[in-house]
C-alpha positions as CSV (number, residue, x, y, z in Angstrom):
1,X,109.0,99.1,104.0
2,X,111.6,96.5,103.7
3,X,114.5,95.9,102.9
4,X,115.7,99.3,103.8
5,X,118.5,99.8,102.7
6,X,117.8,97.9,99.4
7,X,120.7,96.4,97.6
8,X,118.9,95.4,94.3
9,X,116.1,98.0,94.0
10,X,113.4,95.6,95.1
11,X,111.3,96.9,98.0
12,X,108.0,95.7,99.6
13,X,105.6,98.3,101.1
14,X,102.9,97.1,103.5
15,X,100.2,99.7,103.2
16,X,97.5,99.7,106.0
17,X,94.4,101.1,104.3
18,X,92.3,101.6,107.5
19,X,88.9,103.0,106.6
20,X,89.9,104.4,103.2
21,X,87.3,103.9,100.5
22,X,89.7,104.3,97.6
23,X,90.7,101.0,95.8
24,X,94.1,102.4,94.4
25,X,97.2,103.8,96.0
26,X,99.7,105.9,94.1
27,X,103.4,105.3,94.8
28,X,105.9,107.9,93.6
29,X,109.7,107.9,94.0
30,X,111.6,111.1,94.3
31,X,115.2,112.0,94.5
32,X,116.4,114.4,97.2
33,X,116.2,117.4,94.8
34,X,112.4,116.7,94.6
35,X,112.5,115.3,91.0
36,X,109.9,112.6,90.4
37,X,111.6,109.5,89.1
38,X,108.6,107.3,88.7
39,X,104.9,107.1,89.7
40,X,102.6,104.0,89.6
41,X,99.2,103.0,90.8
42,X,98.5,99.8,92.7
43,X,95.3,98.1,93.6
44,X,94.6,98.1,97.4
45,X,91.8,96.5,99.4
46,X,90.2,98.9,101.8
47,X,90.3,98.0,105.5
48,X,93.3,95.6,105.1
49,X,97.1,95.6,104.9
50,X,98.1,95.5,101.3
51,X,101.6,94.5,100.2
52,X,103.0,96.4,97.3
53,X,106.1,95.1,95.6
54,X,108.3,97.9,93.9
55,X,110.9,96.9,91.4
56,X,113.0,100.1,91.3
57,X,115.8,98.4,89.3
58,X,113.8,99.0,86.1
59,X,114.3,102.8,86.5
60,X,117.2,103.9,84.2
61,X,120.2,105.2,86.1
62,X,118.9,104.7,89.6
63,X,122.1,105.0,91.7
64,X,122.8,104.3,95.2
65,X,121.6,107.1,97.5
66,X,118.6,108.3,99.5
67,X,115.2,108.6,97.9
68,X,111.7,109.6,99.1
69,X,108.7,107.4,98.6
70,X,105.3,109.0,98.6
71,X,102.3,106.8,99.0
72,X,98.9,108.5,98.5
73,X,95.3,107.3,98.5
74,X,92.4,109.7,98.7
75,X,93.4,112.6,100.9
76,X,96.0,110.5,102.7
77,X,99.7,111.0,101.9
78,X,102.6,109.2,103.6
79,X,106.3,109.8,103.0
80,X,109.1,107.4,103.7
81,X,112.8,107.5,103.3
82,X,114.5,104.8,101.2
83,X,118.1,104.0,101.0
84,X,119.5,102.2,97.9
85,X,123.1,100.9,98.2
């Protein structure tokens, strides 16, 4: 995930799909209190590295701080910390 910290709310995630058979990944953004701010689905290509571009600046009232990004596909879930300045 880069850039991290993000200064404008634009973030690129590189998702390695390995041997997943699903063709979509769900990306959710949470604040530190656990409140879900947004959730979107993105197409992925199984067995590759897929780049997903997030434009978080379109979320109303997203302030500088620490957020959690959850990436899920099938039964796989990955959590990453994102800093927005």
